[in-house]
Each structure stands twice: as structure tokens, then as C-alpha cells.
N, C-alpha and C positions, 0 to 999 in steps of 0.2 A: 687466407685473406687476413692481412695484418691490420688489426683494430687500432693499434697506436698510430700507424701511418694515416689511417683515415681520420683519427681524432686531431692529429697535429696538422694534417694537410689542408683541412678545411676549417680555418678559424672564423670565417664570415659566410654569410649566405651567398654573397657575390662570387666568392671563390668556388663554391659547390655548383652555382648556376653556370659559371663559365666552363667547369669541367663538363657538366652535363650536355652543355651546348655542344662541346667538342666531340663528345661521344655520339650525340645524335645526329648532328648535321656535318660533322667533319670539315668545318670551315665554310660550308655553304648552306646558309640559313634558308629555309624553305617555309612558307606559311602553311600551317597545318590544316587550314580551312580550305583554301583554294589551290594549294601546292604551287603557288607562284613564288619565283626567287627574287621578285622585286620587292625588297623589304629594306627598312631602315630602323635604327634604334628610335624607340619612343622617347620623346623629348620632354614630356611634361609629367607632372605627378611625382608622388614620393617614391615611386618604383622606377623612375627613369634610369636607364642603364641596364635594367635586366628584362625590360619589355621591348617588344618589337612592334612595328607597325607595317601592315601590308599596303603597298600602293595600288594593288589591284582590287582587293575586296574591301580595303579601308578598315579592316579589323585589327584590333591590337591583341597581341598574344605573347606568351612566354614559352620557353622550352618545356614546360610541364604539360602544356595542353595536349589532350589525347593520350596521355600516358598514365600510369598508376599513381603519379604525383599530382595529377590534375586536380585543382580545388584544395589541395592540402594547406593547413596552417602550420604544420610540423616543419622545422627547419630541414633542409635537405640533408645535412650532416647526420641528423638522427635517422633519417631514412637509410643512409648508407651504413650506419652502425647496425641497425636492425637486420639489414641484408647480410652484413658480414657475419653476425652473430649466428643467423640462420644456417648460412652456408658452412660455417665452421663446425656446426653440430652435427656429426654424422648420424646420430640416432635422434635427431630433432631437438628443439629446445621449446619450452613452454612459454606462453605469453606472460605468465606470472614471473618466471625467472628473468626474462629480457626486461620487463617492467622494472623490476628491482635493480638490474644492472644499470639501467638508464636513467633511473629515477623519474619515470613516466607513468601515466595512469595505465593500468591493465587493459581497460576497454579500448584505449587508443592504440596500444601496441597490438591488440588482438585484431583490429580492423587493418592495420598496416600489414600485418603478417598475411592476412587473407588476400590483399591486394597482390602482394609479391607472389603468394602460391598461385593465384590466377594467372599471372605471367608466365610462371614455370609450367602451368598446365598447357598453355597455349603453345609454349616452346616444345614441349614433349609430344603433343599430339599433331603438330605441323611438321615434324621431323620427317625425314626419308623412311620409306618402308623398311622394315626388318628383312633380313634375308640370311641365307646359309642354314645351319642347323638351329632351329627355332623351337623353344619349349613353351608350352602352354599349361597353365595350371590355374586352380582356384584356391583361395583361402577364405576364412570366415573371421570377421572382426565384430567386437562389441559384445553386448549382452552381459549377463551375470557370470560371476566365477563359477567354474565348473563344480566346485564343492559347495556352492551356496555361500552366504555372507552371514554366518551364524552370530558373529560378534554384534551385528546389528539387528539380531532377531529375525533374520530371513531364513526360513527353514524350508523355502521352495525347493523342488527337485533340482539337482544340479543340471547346467546346460549340457546338452549332449555334444560330442566331439563330432568333427567332420561334417559331411553333407546333411545329417540328421539334425543339426542345431538350427537355433532360431536367430543366430547371428546374421549379419549383412555379408552376402557373398561379395568377393572382389576377385575379378578375372584378370590375368595378366599374360603377356607373351614376351619372351626375351630371346634375343640372339646370344647364342652361347658365346660367352666371353665378351658381349657387347652390350647394346642398349636394352632397356625395358620399357614396356608401356602397360599400364594397369589402371582399372577404374572399378568403381562399385557397379554391381550388376543387379538388376531387378531379378529377383528369384524366379519370376514367372517366365523370364526370357532365358533362363539357365537351361536351354534345350540345344538340340542339334542345330536348329536354324539360327538361334541367337548366337551361339558360339561360332558357327561358321561365318556369320555377318561380321562379328567383332574381329575374328582373325583375318578375314579378307580386307577389312579396313586398314589394318596396321602391318600386314606381312605381304611380301612379294610372293605370291602363290607359286609362281613358275620357277622361282630361283630359291626355293626354300625346302627343307625337309622338316616336318612337324613332329615333335616328340611330346607325347602325352602319357598319363596313366590311362587306365581301362574304363574311366567314367563313361557312361552310356551316351553322355551329351556329345562326345567326340565320334560317335558312330557314323559312318558315312562320309567322314572327313577325307578318306582316301580317294573319294571321287573328285575332289578339287585340288588336293595337294598330296604330295608323297608323305606318307603317314606311318609311323611307328609307335608302338605302345610298350610300356613296361607294366608288368603285374605286380603291384606293391604287396599284395598278399603273400607273394613268394620271395621277392627280391627288391632291392633298392634300384638296381641297375642291371642292365644286360649288354656289357660292352659299352658303346657309345650311346645306347638307347636309355636315357634316364632324364628326370626332371630335377636333378639335384641343384642346378644353377638357380632356377626361379624359386626353389624352396629356400635357398639362401637368401634371396631377396625378401621372401615373405618373413624370414627371421628378423630382418633389420626393421621392417614395418611394425612387427609385433613388439620388438623391444622398444621402439618409440612409443607405442600405445601404452604398454605396461610401465615403462620406466620414466616417461615425460608427460604424456598428455592424460593418462589414466581413463580418459573418456572424450570422445567427440561425437557429435550427433550425425545421423545419417545424412542430413542436409549438407554438411560441410566435409563429409568423409572424402569426397572426391579430390578436394583441395589438399588435404593432408597426404593422400596417396601420391598426388602429383609431385608434391614437395620431395617425397622419398624418391620417386622415379627420377627427378631432375638431378638430385644429388648423386644418385647411383650412376646415372649416365655420364656424369662429369667426374667420376671417381678417379680416372687414370690421369686427368690433367686438371689440377686445381683452378677453379674459376677465379679470375682476377676481378677486381672492382670495376674495370673498364668493360670487360666483355659481360659481366653480370648485368650492368647498367644498360648495356646495348640491348639485352633481351628484355629488360624492364621497359624500355622506351620504344622497342621495336625497331631498332636501328639495323 
């Protein structure tokens, strides 16, 4: 996404509003409250020309109603620039960095980025079911450094690796060569039943072959889906049976954690994971401003 084109193409708020209206309504304005197409331009007030009036429910509205931009006092061009900076950063970008780039308050940028991530999450979770060869795996994010943080006087025992760690589990499923869906998982639900429900929600069970490691949580999966496992104690792969693709995605997630964010709370972890999923799923066809805004406004 070309940031120079965004900066030069939207010199006024009106230009940005006109563009967003074209993306959302495609020339046929609809009231976001009652869905009526009997609308006209609002003729009074200092915002005349960018607001609309519904002739059915008699409510005034703008193109931002019901979208992530609803109620914002930030110019739409700034929103477009934040979106562009996020999408251009393969390993994510911190709110501190974007705030410096755009000369904005860090707290404001942080809130804007979370709204954008929320729209990315909805797009990821509402997509079609995964199918074909599908890999499932878990990773663990957060916690202290494995070797402790002795520079700050923290001599606690190092964090364990793998499933014995106190970090937050994240479970994902991926079409081999295709899309990925991932989300933080309650450790108490990291069981056969919990994993089976998660996989059934996002995978076409009849049109897929599931590849996993030998974690006991995947026991019994062969009863509901064709299932093959690889024993990582002896090998990384056995022909086409491996989980290397989704492990590559985990590497991207963790590079964003260590290299950009350094920390995010469990409360917001799902939003950061959704951002990584969205960008990974669009890696083959760069997202244009128009298509990205279409997702942001639910067009």
C-alpha cells in the first residue's frame, strides 16, 4: 500500500469521506439504521455535504456510522495512514512507532490500531471453512525470558519451553499453502474436546486431512476427520505428514512479539494474533486501500 498516494490523495476530510462512501455504498447510499435507500444530503449545520438524512426514520447519519470510524474525531486520512502502516509491516508495527511517524498521541494510535485489528478478526473468523491438507498446532506466547532477566535483578527460575510453560497457549489451523486461523486458548480447554470443537468450527471435516504432532489433545481426532501425525521426537516430517507450514506462521507471530511489541496482555492477545492471521492470509495478493477499507466498513 503506497503511503505517498494516501497522503497526497486525501488533502481534505471531504475527499476522504467521498472515497469511503464509494467503497461502502458503491453509489447507492443506504441508511445504516433502517436500511432504507430513501436518503438525501443533510442541508443544515457545519457538516452539510458529508452527512445524510433518512426520509424513512428521519435520522441523520454519515458514512462512518456502524463502522470502526464511528464517533472518531481523527481525520480519515490519518486512519488510512495507520491502516497502511499496519498492512505494510509484515512483522507488525508498534503503536509507539506509528505515533512517532504520524506525530500523534500513542494512546490514540493504540486505540485506532485495536479497532482495525477487531475488523481483521471478524474478517478472519467469518471466512469460508479451511479444507484440503490442514495442519493444527499450538504455540505459547508471553511470560518471562527463558533465562530470566538478571539485568533487572530477576533471578526467578527460567520459563519452561513447550507445553510445560506458564505462557498463554495459542491454537491455530492452516490450509497447507493457504489460509490460517488462530486464537488464544484457555489452558483448561486444551483438551481433546476443546481442540475438536475448535477444529470443527474452522475446518471442513469431510473435505480435509488433518496433520498434527502426537500431542494427546489430538487423540480421537480420527473419529471425526482423517488424521495423520508426525512424532517430533524422531523427525520433523514423514513425507507429506508434517506441521512445518503452521510452525512457520508461529515464527512470524513470535518475531512480531520479540521485535516490535515486546509485550501485550492476555486481554488483547487475540487482536494481535488476528492481525497476524489477516496479513498472512493476504500475503499472496497485497491488500489495496479500497479492499482494506471495504473490510473495515463491512462492505
